[in-house]
Structures are given as C-alpha cells and as structure tokens.
KOLKOLGU-80301 format. One line per field, with one value per residue (C-alpha): x, y, z; residue number from 1; residue in one letter. Coordinates in steps of 0.05 Angstrom, whole numbers, plus 5000, padded with zeros to 4 digits. Example, Ala and Ser with C-alpha at 12.3 -4.5 7.8 and 13.67 -1.06 7.14 Angstrom:
<nodes>
px = (5246_5273)
py = (4910_4979)
pz = (5156_5143)
n = (1_2)
res = (a_s)
</nodes>
This chain:
<nodes>
px = (5399_5434_5501_5477_5447_5509_5556_5510_5512_5588_5595_5616_5559_5583_5586_5516_5490_5520_5497_5425_5429_5452_5400_5342_5368_5372_5302_5273_5307_5280_5211_5208_5213_5139_5120_5129_5062_5011_4942_4932_4948_4892_4834_4788_4724_4692_4627_4602_4527_4525_4570_4558_4633_4665_4737_4775_4843_4887_4953_4992_5067_5105_5175_5151_5081_5080_5090_5056_4994_4920_4890_4816_4768_4697_4644_4578_4517_4468_4502_4498_4561_4558_4631_4689_4747_4812_4882_4950_4990_4978_4992_5042_5086_5053_4989_4939_4867_4815_4752_4688_4618_4568_4495_4463_4399_4397_4416_4452_4510_4573_4623_4690_4738_4809_4848_4922_4946_4990_4936_4895_4844_4816_4743_4713_4641_4611_4542_4499_4532_4607_4636_4699_4760_4782_4839_4880_4949_4944_4971_5027_5057_5025_5060_5126_5120_5105_5162_5211_5193_5199_5267_5294_5268_5298_5365_5367_5352_5403_5456_5441_5449_5516_5541_5519_5559_5625)
py = (4722_4664_4690_4690_4620_4591_4621_4602_4529_4529_4563_4522_4506_4555_4613_4595_4601_4671_4693_4673_4704_4771_4768_4758_4811_4861_4840_4849_4917_4942_4913_4945_5015_5015_4997_5070_5087_5065_5084_5116_5066_5085_5132_5147_5188_5230_5266_5320_5327_5390_5429_5386_5376_5314_5303_5257_5233_5203_5166_5167_5163_5193_5221_5283_5308_5352_5295_5236_5257_5246_5284_5274_5260_5241_5247_5210_5215_5157_5142_5212_5253_5317_5338_5321_5368_5358_5374_5386_5364_5338_5378_5329_5272_5222_5241_5297_5317_5349_5379_5388_5415_5360_5364_5297_5270_5221_5151_5174_5136_5175_5143_5175_5154_5183_5172_5177_5214_5154_5102_5068_5091_5076_5079_5083_5086_5119_5098_5044_4976_4978_4924_4892_4906_4852_4810_4814_4843_4912_4927_4885_4867_4797_4784_4809_4765_4703_4720_4732_4666_4629_4658_4643_4571_4560_4589_4547_4483_4502_4516_4450_4414_4448_4425_4353_4352_4368)
pz = (4517_4481_4507_4579_4576_4541_4593_4650_4629_4627_4696_4756_4805_4857_4807_4782_4853_4862_4792_4808_4877_4849_4794_4843_4891_4834_4812_4882_4889_4823_4835_4904_4875_4858_4929_4949_4918_4969_4995_5063_5118_5167_5176_5234_5237_5292_5285_5333_5322_5365_5318_5255_5250_5219_5239_5191_5217_5163_5168_5102_5111_5053_5042_5003_5018_4955_4905_4941_4980_4994_4935_4949_5006_4988_5043_5033_5078_5068_5001_4972_4962_5004_4999_4953_4965_4926_4949_4916_4978_5048_5111_5141_5119_5166_5203_5193_5207_5161_5190_5151_5165_5151_5168_5182_5213_5271_5249_5186_5158_5141_5094_5077_5023_5021_4956_4942_4881_4863_4869_4922_4973_5041_5062_5132_5155_5216_5238_5207_5201_5195_5150_5177_5135_5086_5114_5050_5043_5011_4942_4913_4981_4977_4911_4938_5000_4959_4912_4969_5004_4938_4923_4992_4989_4919_4940_5004_4964_4911_4963_4998_4931_4920_4988_4974_4909_4943)
n = (1_2_3_4_5_6_7_8_9_10_11_12_13_14_15_16_17_18_19_20_21_22_23_24_25_26_27_28_29_30_31_32_33_34_35_36_37_38_39_40_41_42_43_44_45_46_47_48_49_50_51_52_53_54_55_56_57_58_59_60_61_62_63_64_65_66_67_68_69_70_71_72_73_74_75_76_77_78_79_80_81_82_83_84_85_86_87_88_89_90_91_92_93_94_95_96_97_98_99_100_101_102_103_104_105_106_107_108_109_110_111_112_113_114_115_116_117_118_119_120_121_122_123_124_125_126_127_128_129_130_131_132_133_134_135_136_137_138_139_140_141_142_143_144_145_146_147_148_149_150_151_152_153_154_155_156_157_158_159_160_161_162_163_164_165_166)
res = (m_k_f_i_t_r_n_l_i_k_m_p_q_r_n_k_f_y_f_i_l_v_f_f_l_a_f_l_t_i_a_g_i_n_v_r_a_h_p_p_a_a_m_s_l_e_y_n_s_g_t_n_t_l_k_v_s_i_t_h_g_v_s_d_n_t_t_h_y_v_n_s_v_v_v_r_v_n_g_s_i_v_l_s_p_t_y_t_s_q_p_s_t_i_y_f_i_y_e_y_t_v_v_t_a_n_g_s_t_i_q_v_t_a_s_c_n_q_g_g_s_i_t_e_t_l_g_g_t_n_q_p_p_g_g_g_i_p_g_y_m_g_i_y_l_v_l_a_v_s_v_i_t_i_l_a_l_f_r_k_k_l_k_n_q_k)
</nodes>
C-alpha cells in the first residue's frame, strides 16, 4: 500500500485522474458481480373459488434456471401456512406459473411468499387489505446507485480542476 501511495503522489495530475478512473471502474465491475443474485421481480395471484385453484404467476429472470431459481413458495390462508412446496429449479428463465389447490372460506386472506435460492423474496396478498409495496430500491441497487453518482461527480470535479490548472 505504501508503494501505491508514494507513486500516486509523484504521478502527474492527468495520470492520477486516469489511475483513479480505472480503479473505480474495476471496483464497480467487481462489486456488480453480486447483483446477479436477486429476488423474484414480480408476482401475481389469481384464485378460482369454484375449483379452489390458486394460480401464482412469478417473474424471476435468470441466466440459468438450475442454479438460480425460486426454491420455495409459501402459501398462507388467514396467517396459517397451508402449503410450502420446495423446488430445485424453476420451469423457465423468466416467467412461470404454479397452480395449487387451496381451500378457503369467503373473505379469507391468501398470502404467498416466493423465495430465491440465492437470497430475497417477494410477498403478495389476495383478499383482505393489501399493503402497498415499499417504495425502496430492492437489494443493494440503492447503494450502487449512490456510489455510481458519487464517483461520476468526483471524477467530473477532478477533471474540471485538471483543466483549470493548465
């Protein structure tokens, strides 16, 4: 580390700018590798009371549906777990539908949670009072956005300072 800081101090201003630019681009590239693990993006529920069939439509875009997939779906009726099947892959790389037989009474609340094998989950509710989704940015994307904007701002200010010194 001492070698890097000693040589960085001796570098001309233009070379420092490019060194810092390459460092941050490499950091963002390496940090972005973990972004591939993500929860399902969307889920919708349909319940047919005539056939007692719950249709769960899930959107979870992945490159390989055997290594990154929705591994469990938990179905709750009025807060009690009635089904919790587990899976070792998902049927498609983007969008798929699971159908379950669920017996409910009139006015029941059905809540479904789909979980990814690499972390994260999504929950939807049918019936009762639906809570609006939180407006936050999912996962680490918020941190990456703040980091990217900060890096761009610092680089722009640094470049402007270099131009003013000429």
